[in-house]
LOPALUM-851383 format. One record per atom (N, C-alpha, C): residue number from 1; atom name; x, y, z; residue in three letters. Coordinates in Angstrom, 3 decimals, always signed. Example, Ala and Ser with C-alpha at 12.3 -4.5 7.8 and 13.67 -1.06 7.14 Angstrom:
2
<pos 1, site N, c1 +13.190, c2 -5.690, c3 +7.800, code ala>
<pos 1, site CA, c1 +12.300, c2 -4.500, c3 +7.800, code ala>
<pos 1, site C, c1 +13.200, c2 -3.300, c3 +7.800, code ala>
<pos 2, site N, c1 +12.850, c2 -2.250, c3 +7.080, code ser>
<pos 2, site CA, c1 +13.670, c2 -1.060, c3 +7.140, code ser>
<pos 2, site C, c1 +12.900, c2 +0.030, c3 +7.870, code ser>
% end
This chain:
87
<pos 1, site N, c1 -69.298, c2 -17.519, c3 +32.951, code unk>
<pos 1, site CA, c1 -68.325, c2 -18.904, c3 +32.594, code unk>
<pos 1, site C, c1 -68.337, c2 -18.843, c3 +30.957, code unk>
<pos 2, site N, c1 -69.621, c2 -18.943, c3 +30.709, code unk>
<pos 2, site CA, c1 -69.665, c2 -18.600, c3 +29.061, code unk>
<pos 2, site C, c1 -69.017, c2 -17.442, c3 +28.163, code unk>
<pos 3, site N, c1 -68.948, c2 -16.539, c3 +28.844, code unk>
<pos 3, site CA, c1 -68.812, c2 -15.171, c3 +28.197, code unk>
<pos 3, site C, c1 -67.269, c2 -15.414, c3 +28.218, code unk>
<pos 4, site N, c1 -66.384, c2 -15.761, c3 +29.381, code unk>
<pos 4, site CA, c1 -64.748, c2 -16.217, c3 +29.690, code unk>
<pos 4, site C, c1 -64.596, c2 -16.967, c3 +28.751, code unk>
<pos 5, site N, c1 -65.255, c2 -18.416, c3 +28.678, code unk>
<pos 5, site CA, c1 -65.016, c2 -19.413, c3 +27.565, code unk>
<pos 5, site C, c1 -64.970, c2 -18.993, c3 +26.060, code unk>
<pos 6, site N, c1 -66.046, c2 -18.125, c3 +25.973, code unk>
<pos 6, site CA, c1 -66.150, c2 -17.170, c3 +24.325, code unk>
<pos 6, site C, c1 -64.559, c2 -16.111, c3 +24.118, code unk>
<pos 7, site N, c1 -64.330, c2 -15.856, c3 +25.599, code unk>
<pos 7, site CA, c1 -63.049, c2 -14.763, c3 +25.130, code unk>
<pos 7, site C, c1 -62.043, c2 -15.449, c3 +24.737, code unk>
<pos 8, site N, c1 -61.657, c2 -16.374, c3 +26.164, code unk>
<pos 8, site CA, c1 -60.249, c2 -16.894, c3 +26.054, code unk>
<pos 8, site C, c1 -60.355, c2 -17.997, c3 +24.562, code unk>
<pos 9, site N, c1 -61.237, c2 -18.493, c3 +24.323, code unk>
<pos 9, site CA, c1 -61.184, c2 -19.674, c3 +22.932, code unk>
<pos 9, site C, c1 -61.794, c2 -18.827, c3 +21.664, code unk>
<pos 10, site N, c1 -62.508, c2 -17.714, c3 +21.649, code unk>
<pos 10, site CA, c1 -62.648, c2 -16.917, c3 +20.619, code unk>
<pos 10, site C, c1 -63.495, c2 -17.650, c3 +19.727, code unk>
<pos 11, site N, c1 -64.281, c2 -18.562, c3 +21.001, code unk>
<pos 11, site CA, c1 -65.270, c2 -19.445, c3 +20.010, code unk>
<pos 11, site C, c1 -66.598, c2 -19.064, c3 +20.299, code unk>
<pos 12, site N, c1 -67.294, c2 -19.212, c3 +19.087, code unk>
<pos 12, site CA, c1 -68.721, c2 -18.460, c3 +19.448, code unk>
<pos 12, site C, c1 -69.779, c2 -19.390, c3 +19.448, code unk>
<pos 13, site N, c1 -69.571, c2 -20.646, c3 +19.487, code unk>
<pos 13, site CA, c1 -70.478, c2 -21.663, c3 +19.345, code unk>
<pos 13, site C, c1 -71.665, c2 -21.397, c3 +19.898, code unk>
<pos 14, site N, c1 -71.519, c2 -20.755, c3 +21.404, code unk>
<pos 14, site CA, c1 -72.303, c2 -20.578, c3 +22.540, code unk>
<pos 14, site C, c1 -73.818, c2 -19.379, c3 +21.900, code unk>
<pos 15, site N, c1 -73.009, c2 -18.637, c3 +20.662, code unk>
<pos 15, site CA, c1 -73.938, c2 -17.492, c3 +20.484, code unk>
<pos 15, site C, c1 -75.098, c2 -18.220, c3 +19.655, code unk>
<pos 16, site N, c1 -75.225, c2 -19.123, c3 +19.259, code unk>
<pos 16, site CA, c1 -75.816, c2 -19.831, c3 +18.188, code unk>
<pos 16, site C, c1 -77.308, c2 -19.983, c3 +18.978, code unk>
<pos 17, site N, c1 -78.264, c2 -20.186, c3 +18.235, code unk>
<pos 17, site CA, c1 -79.707, c2 -20.573, c3 +18.532, code unk>
<pos 17, site C, c1 -79.892, c2 -22.198, c3 +19.438, code unk>
<pos 18, site N, c1 -79.959, c2 -22.284, c3 +20.619, code unk>
<pos 18, site CA, c1 -80.474, c2 -23.459, c3 +21.302, code unk>
<pos 18, site C, c1 -79.057, c2 -24.065, c3 +21.758, code unk>
<pos 19, site N, c1 -78.127, c2 -23.119, c3 +21.543, code unk>
<pos 19, site CA, c1 -76.836, c2 -23.681, c3 +22.109, code unk>
<pos 19, site C, c1 -76.510, c2 -24.144, c3 +23.732, code unk>
<pos 20, site N, c1 -77.309, c2 -23.339, c3 +24.550, code unk>
<pos 20, site CA, c1 -77.207, c2 -23.544, c3 +26.300, code unk>
<pos 20, site C, c1 -78.870, c2 -24.605, c3 +26.612, code unk>
<pos 21, site N, c1 -79.184, c2 -25.526, c3 +27.092, code unk>
<pos 21, site CA, c1 -80.292, c2 -25.734, c3 +27.235, code unk>
<pos 21, site C, c1 -80.444, c2 -26.430, c3 +28.726, code unk>
<pos 22, site N, c1 -81.146, c2 -25.672, c3 +29.615, code unk>
<pos 22, site CA, c1 -81.251, c2 -26.597, c3 +30.871, code unk>
<pos 22, site C, c1 -82.443, c2 -27.345, c3 +30.648, code unk>
<pos 23, site N, c1 -82.724, c2 -28.370, c3 +31.692, code unk>
<pos 23, site CA, c1 -84.172, c2 -29.458, c3 +31.510, code unk>
<pos 23, site C, c1 -84.258, c2 -29.422, c3 +33.098, code unk>
<pos 24, site N, c1 -85.194, c2 -29.121, c3 +33.188, code unk>
<pos 24, site CA, c1 -85.175, c2 -29.090, c3 +34.466, code unk>
<pos 24, site C, c1 -86.504, c2 -29.921, c3 +34.892, code unk>
<pos 25, site N, c1 -86.502, c2 -31.012, c3 +35.930, code unk>
<pos 25, site CA, c1 -87.123, c2 -31.882, c3 +36.015, code unk>
<pos 25, site C, c1 -87.359, c2 -32.721, c3 +37.500, code unk>
<pos 26, site N, c1 -88.083, c2 -31.832, c3 +38.022, code unk>
<pos 26, site CA, c1 -88.375, c2 -31.915, c3 +39.533, code unk>
<pos 26, site C, c1 -88.839, c2 -33.357, c3 +40.102, code unk>
<pos 27, site N, c1 -88.409, c2 -34.109, c3 +40.351, code unk>
<pos 27, site CA, c1 -88.756, c2 -35.174, c3 +41.284, code unk>
<pos 27, site C, c1 -89.969, c2 -34.908, c3 +42.317, code unk>
<pos 28, site N, c1 -89.585, c2 -34.115, c3 +43.234, code unk>
<pos 28, site CA, c1 -90.862, c2 -34.444, c3 +44.569, code unk>
<pos 28, site C, c1 -91.434, c2 -33.291, c3 +44.115, code unk>
<pos 29, site N, c1 -91.277, c2 -31.375, c3 +43.102, code unk>
<pos 29, site CA, c1 -92.493, c2 -30.718, c3 +43.243, code unk>
<pos 29, site C, c1 -93.839, c2 -31.343, c3 +42.434, code unk>
<pos 30, site N, c1 -93.925, c2 -32.516, c3 +41.539, code unk>
<pos 30, site CA, c1 -94.715, c2 -32.838, c3 +40.668, code unk>
<pos 30, site C, c1 -94.950, c2 -31.490, c3 +39.630, code unk>
<pos 31, site N, c1 -94.166, c2 -30.555, c3 +39.159, code unk>
<pos 31, site CA, c1 -94.772, c2 -29.774, c3 +37.962, code unk>
<pos 31, site C, c1 -94.086, c2 -30.339, c3 +36.621, code unk>
<pos 32, site N, c1 -93.718, c2 -31.525, c3 +36.678, code unk>
<pos 32, site CA, c1 -93.331, c2 -31.806, c3 +35.223, code unk>
<pos 32, site C, c1 -92.297, c2 -31.128, c3 +34.606, code unk>
<pos 33, site N, c1 -91.872, c2 -31.914, c3 +33.788, code unk>
<pos 33, site CA, c1 -90.189, c2 -31.638, c3 +32.791, code unk>
<pos 33, site C, c1 -90.730, c2 -29.942, c3 +32.667, code unk>
<pos 34, site N, c1 -89.461, c2 -29.199, c3 +32.418, code unk>
<pos 34, site CA, c1 -89.393, c2 -28.164, c3 +31.889, code unk>
<pos 34, site C, c1 -88.157, c2 -28.111, c3 +30.832, code unk>
<pos 35, site N, c1 -87.786, c2 -27.657, c3 +30.103, code unk>
<pos 35, site CA, c1 -86.748, c2 -27.375, c3 +29.014, code unk>
<pos 35, site C, c1 -86.602, c2 -25.354, c3 +28.653, code unk>
<pos 36, site N, c1 -85.222, c2 -25.371, c3 +29.043, code unk>
<pos 36, site CA, c1 -85.251, c2 -23.792, c3 +29.077, code unk>
<pos 36, site C, c1 -84.193, c2 -23.604, c3 +27.597, code unk>
<pos 37, site N, c1 -84.223, c2 -23.015, c3 +26.849, code unk>
<pos 37, site CA, c1 -83.079, c2 -22.555, c3 +25.591, code unk>
<pos 37, site C, c1 -82.735, c2 -21.349, c3 +25.546, code unk>
<pos 38, site N, c1 -81.443, c2 -21.228, c3 +25.813, code unk>
<pos 38, site CA, c1 -80.775, c2 -19.755, c3 +25.831, code unk>
<pos 38, site C, c1 -79.503, c2 -19.661, c3 +24.906, code unk>
<pos 39, site N, c1 -79.010, c2 -18.754, c3 +24.708, code unk>
<pos 39, site CA, c1 -77.734, c2 -17.894, c3 +23.617, code unk>
<pos 39, site C, c1 -77.064, c2 -17.447, c3 +24.765, code unk>
<pos 40, site N, c1 -75.607, c2 -17.003, c3 +24.557, code unk>
<pos 40, site CA, c1 -74.894, c2 -16.660, c3 +25.509, code unk>
<pos 40, site C, c1 -75.367, c2 -15.336, c3 +25.897, code unk>
<pos 41, site N, c1 -76.218, c2 -14.112, c3 +24.871, code unk>
<pos 41, site CA, c1 -76.658, c2 -13.342, c3 +25.504, code unk>
<pos 41, site C, c1 -78.078, c2 -13.383, c3 +26.011, code unk>
<pos 42, site N, c1 -78.725, c2 -14.572, c3 +25.519, code unk>
<pos 42, site CA, c1 -80.246, c2 -14.409, c3 +26.420, code unk>
<pos 42, site C, c1 -80.306, c2 -14.774, c3 +27.539, code unk>
<pos 43, site N, c1 -79.534, c2 -15.933, c3 +27.816, code unk>
<pos 43, site CA, c1 -78.687, c2 -15.968, c3 +29.199, code unk>
<pos 43, site C, c1 -78.237, c2 -15.136, c3 +30.080, code unk>
<pos 44, site N, c1 -77.405, c2 -14.629, c3 +29.580, code unk>
<pos 44, site CA, c1 -77.160, c2 -13.211, c3 +30.346, code unk>
<pos 44, site C, c1 -78.167, c2 -12.153, c3 +30.477, code unk>
<pos 45, site N, c1 -79.092, c2 -12.098, c3 +29.727, code unk>
<pos 45, site CA, c1 -79.916, c2 -10.896, c3 +29.881, code unk>
<pos 45, site C, c1 -81.064, c2 -11.402, c3 +31.097, code unk>
<pos 46, site N, c1 -80.892, c2 -12.905, c3 +30.792, code unk>
<pos 46, site CA, c1 -82.125, c2 -13.256, c3 +32.490, code unk>
<pos 46, site C, c1 -81.612, c2 -13.108, c3 +33.243, code unk>
<pos 47, site N, c1 -80.186, c2 -13.499, c3 +33.429, code unk>
<pos 47, site CA, c1 -79.685, c2 -13.264, c3 +34.619, code unk>
<pos 47, site C, c1 -79.502, c2 -12.083, c3 +34.877, code unk>
<pos 48, site N, c1 -79.598, c2 -11.016, c3 +34.465, code unk>
<pos 48, site CA, c1 -79.301, c2 -9.535, c3 +34.345, code unk>
<pos 48, site C, c1 -80.782, c2 -9.409, c3 +35.476, code unk>
<pos 49, site N, c1 -81.575, c2 -9.661, c3 +34.284, code unk>
<pos 49, site CA, c1 -83.408, c2 -9.233, c3 +34.861, code unk>
<pos 49, site C, c1 -83.389, c2 -9.989, c3 +36.230, code unk>
<pos 50, site N, c1 -82.916, c2 -10.818, c3 +36.773, code unk>
<pos 50, site CA, c1 -83.011, c2 -11.371, c3 +37.685, code unk>
<pos 50, site C, c1 -82.426, c2 -10.469, c3 +38.995, code unk>
<pos 51, site N, c1 -81.085, c2 -10.018, c3 +38.740, code unk>
<pos 51, site CA, c1 -80.124, c2 -9.264, c3 +39.312, code unk>
<pos 51, site C, c1 -81.319, c2 -8.271, c3 +39.927, code unk>
<pos 52, site N, c1 -81.683, c2 -7.106, c3 +38.986, code unk>
<pos 52, site CA, c1 -82.518, c2 -6.060, c3 +38.725, code unk>
<pos 52, site C, c1 -83.550, c2 -6.610, c3 +39.906, code unk>
<pos 53, site N, c1 -84.275, c2 -7.256, c3 +39.265, code unk>
<pos 53, site CA, c1 -85.413, c2 -7.633, c3 +40.133, code unk>
<pos 53, site C, c1 -85.362, c2 -7.761, c3 +41.299, code unk>
<pos 54, site N, c1 -84.562, c2 -8.489, c3 +41.768, code unk>
<pos 54, site CA, c1 -83.808, c2 -8.316, c3 +43.241, code unk>
<pos 54, site C, c1 -82.898, c2 -7.334, c3 +44.002, code unk>
<pos 55, site N, c1 -82.771, c2 -6.366, c3 +43.173, code unk>
<pos 55, site CA, c1 -82.308, c2 -5.334, c3 +43.753, code unk>
<pos 55, site C, c1 -81.090, c2 -5.567, c3 +43.878, code unk>
<pos 56, site N, c1 -80.197, c2 -6.456, c3 +43.083, code unk>
<pos 56, site CA, c1 -78.852, c2 -6.563, c3 +43.123, code unk>
<pos 56, site C, c1 -78.503, c2 -7.412, c3 +44.261, code unk>
<pos 57, site N, c1 -79.449, c2 -8.306, c3 +44.918, code unk>
<pos 57, site CA, c1 -78.809, c2 -9.110, c3 +46.258, code unk>
<pos 57, site C, c1 -78.617, c2 -10.121, c3 +45.380, code unk>
<pos 58, site N, c1 -78.644, c2 -10.971, c3 +44.368, code unk>
<pos 58, site CA, c1 -77.937, c2 -11.784, c3 +43.573, code unk>
<pos 58, site C, c1 -78.976, c2 -12.926, c3 +42.950, code unk>
<pos 59, site N, c1 -78.794, c2 -13.684, c3 +42.662, code unk>
<pos 59, site CA, c1 -79.661, c2 -14.445, c3 +41.968, code unk>
<pos 59, site C, c1 -79.692, c2 -16.149, c3 +42.088, code unk>
<pos 60, site N, c1 -81.054, c2 -16.740, c3 +42.592, code unk>
<pos 60, site CA, c1 -81.199, c2 -17.724, c3 +42.831, code unk>
<pos 60, site C, c1 -80.508, c2 -18.713, c3 +42.356, code unk>
<pos 61, site N, c1 -79.449, c2 -19.527, c3 +43.146, code unk>
<pos 61, site CA, c1 -78.998, c2 -20.932, c3 +42.785, code unk>
<pos 61, site C, c1 -79.689, c2 -21.978, c3 +42.734, code unk>
<pos 62, site N, c1 -80.381, c2 -21.972, c3 +43.457, code unk>
<pos 62, site CA, c1 -81.464, c2 -23.329, c3 +43.822, code unk>
<pos 62, site C, c1 -82.228, c2 -22.648, c3 +44.164, code unk>
<pos 63, site N, c1 -83.748, c2 -23.359, c3 +43.895, code unk>
<pos 63, site CA, c1 -85.247, c2 -22.336, c3 +44.610, code unk>
<pos 63, site C, c1 -84.947, c2 -22.113, c3 +46.018, code unk>
<pos 64, site N, c1 -85.124, c2 -20.724, c3 +45.827, code unk>
<pos 64, site CA, c1 -85.301, c2 -19.769, c3 +47.287, code unk>
<pos 64, site C, c1 -84.202, c2 -19.523, c3 +48.382, code unk>
<pos 65, site N, c1 -83.049, c2 -20.013, c3 +47.547, code unk>
<pos 65, site CA, c1 -81.543, c2 -19.981, c3 +48.151, code unk>
<pos 65, site C, c1 -80.997, c2 -19.047, c3 +47.033, code unk>
<pos 66, site N, c1 -80.055, c2 -18.222, c3 +47.867, code unk>
<pos 66, site CA, c1 -78.797, c2 -17.017, c3 +47.041, code unk>
<pos 66, site C, c1 -78.095, c2 -17.637, c3 +47.968, code unk>
<pos 67, site N, c1 -76.430, c2 -18.182, c3 +47.034, code unk>
<pos 67, site CA, c1 -75.091, c2 -18.510, c3 +47.902, code unk>
<pos 67, site C, c1 -74.375, c2 -17.204, c3 +47.175, code unk>
<pos 68, site N, c1 -73.294, c2 -17.044, c3 +47.579, code unk>
<pos 68, site CA, c1 -72.432, c2 -15.918, c3 +47.378, code unk>
<pos 68, site C, c1 -71.308, c2 -16.522, c3 +46.550, code unk>
<pos 69, site N, c1 -71.284, c2 -18.018, c3 +46.460, code unk>
<pos 69, site CA, c1 -70.204, c2 -18.715, c3 +45.532, code unk>
<pos 69, site C, c1 -70.960, c2 -18.541, c3 +44.284, code unk>
<pos 70, site N, c1 -72.289, c2 -18.527, c3 +43.917, code unk>
<pos 70, site CA, c1 -72.862, c2 -18.794, c3 +42.716, code unk>
<pos 70, site C, c1 -72.804, c2 -17.432, c3 +42.046, code unk>
<pos 71, site N, c1 -73.191, c2 -16.170, c3 +43.057, code unk>
<pos 71, site CA, c1 -73.290, c2 -15.246, c3 +42.240, code unk>
<pos 71, site C, c1 -71.726, c2 -14.259, c3 +42.361, code unk>
<pos 72, site N, c1 -70.396, c2 -15.084, c3 +42.003, code unk>
<pos 72, site CA, c1 -69.264, c2 -14.727, c3 +41.768, code unk>
<pos 72, site C, c1 -69.500, c2 -14.623, c3 +40.478, code unk>
<pos 73, site N, c1 -70.137, c2 -15.951, c3 +39.412, code unk>
<pos 73, site CA, c1 -69.848, c2 -15.758, c3 +38.134, code unk>
<pos 73, site C, c1 -70.752, c2 -14.504, c3 +37.199, code unk>
<pos 74, site N, c1 -72.300, c2 -14.560, c3 +37.891, code unk>
<pos 74, site CA, c1 -72.329, c2 -13.309, c3 +37.368, code unk>
<pos 74, site C, c1 -72.013, c2 -12.015, c3 +37.517, code unk>
<pos 75, site N, c1 -71.336, c2 -11.923, c3 +38.786, code unk>
<pos 75, site CA, c1 -70.899, c2 -10.370, c3 +38.947, code unk>
<pos 75, site C, c1 -69.688, c2 -10.223, c3 +37.987, code unk>
<pos 76, site N, c1 -68.932, c2 -11.529, c3 +37.684, code unk>
<pos 76, site CA, c1 -68.038, c2 -11.334, c3 +36.893, code unk>
<pos 76, site C, c1 -68.384, c2 -11.083, c3 +35.207, code unk>
<pos 77, site N, c1 -69.804, c2 -11.810, c3 +35.002, code unk>
<pos 77, site CA, c1 -69.857, c2 -11.130, c3 +33.174, code unk>
<pos 77, site C, c1 -70.063, c2 -10.115, c3 +33.370, code unk>
<pos 78, site N, c1 -70.645, c2 -9.422, c3 +34.653, code unk>
<pos 78, site CA, c1 -70.881, c2 -7.862, c3 +33.993, code unk>
<pos 78, site C, c1 -70.023, c2 -7.007, c3 +33.651, code unk>
<pos 79, site N, c1 -68.623, c2 -7.526, c3 +33.938, code unk>
<pos 79, site CA, c1 -67.449, c2 -6.834, c3 +33.565, code unk>
<pos 79, site C, c1 -67.220, c2 -7.707, c3 +32.092, code unk>
<pos 80, site N, c1 -67.248, c2 -8.726, c3 +32.052, code unk>
<pos 80, site CA, c1 -66.222, c2 -9.840, c3 +30.969, code unk>
<pos 80, site C, c1 -67.472, c2 -9.951, c3 +29.752, code unk>
<pos 81, site N, c1 -68.646, c2 -9.398, c3 +29.641, code unk>
<pos 81, site CA, c1 -69.632, c2 -9.477, c3 +28.793, code unk>
<pos 81, site C, c1 -68.800, c2 -8.436, c3 +27.742, code unk>
<pos 82, site N, c1 -68.471, c2 -7.276, c3 +27.799, code unk>
<pos 82, site CA, c1 -68.072, c2 -6.330, c3 +26.978, code unk>
<pos 82, site C, c1 -66.934, c2 -6.627, c3 +25.829, code unk>
<pos 83, site N, c1 -66.327, c2 -8.024, c3 +26.539, code unk>
<pos 83, site CA, c1 -64.648, c2 -7.671, c3 +25.983, code unk>
<pos 83, site C, c1 -65.159, c2 -8.800, c3 +24.432, code unk>
<pos 84, site N, c1 -66.179, c2 -9.798, c3 +24.475, code unk>
<pos 84, site CA, c1 -66.031, c2 -10.269, c3 +23.305, code unk>
<pos 84, site C, c1 -66.756, c2 -9.495, c3 +22.310, code unk>
<pos 85, site N, c1 -67.519, c2 -8.635, c3 +22.791, code unk>
<pos 85, site CA, c1 -68.090, c2 -7.619, c3 +21.573, code unk>
<pos 85, site C, c1 -67.326, c2 -6.536, c3 +21.458, code unk>
<pos 86, site N, c1 -66.204, c2 -6.486, c3 +21.532, code unk>
<pos 86, site CA, c1 -64.893, c2 -5.441, c3 +21.227, code unk>
<pos 86, site C, c1 -64.858, c2 -4.133, c3 +22.355, code unk>
<pos 87, site N, c1 -65.679, c2 -4.146, c3 +23.058, code unk>
<pos 87, site CA, c1 -65.912, c2 -3.005, c3 +23.582, code unk>
<pos 87, site C, c1 -64.800, c2 -2.642, c3 +25.122, code unk>
% end
């Protein structure tokens, strides 16, 4: 979705450092707060690595769960990633 936004609006704001932050603070797991910082490209690399690691079965949308709906966006990004780069 972020690559699609970048492509449609020619807005590079998600290419800046710390432009995408995920704050994970599970209530019942007792692991404590974790913050993950990404740029558009580093997030796409993380998604691609997970898809490769899982042998293209998909990425986990929730802990230990893979849903087709969640994996439509990573699959689309594989096609859309090259457009903003001029390829």
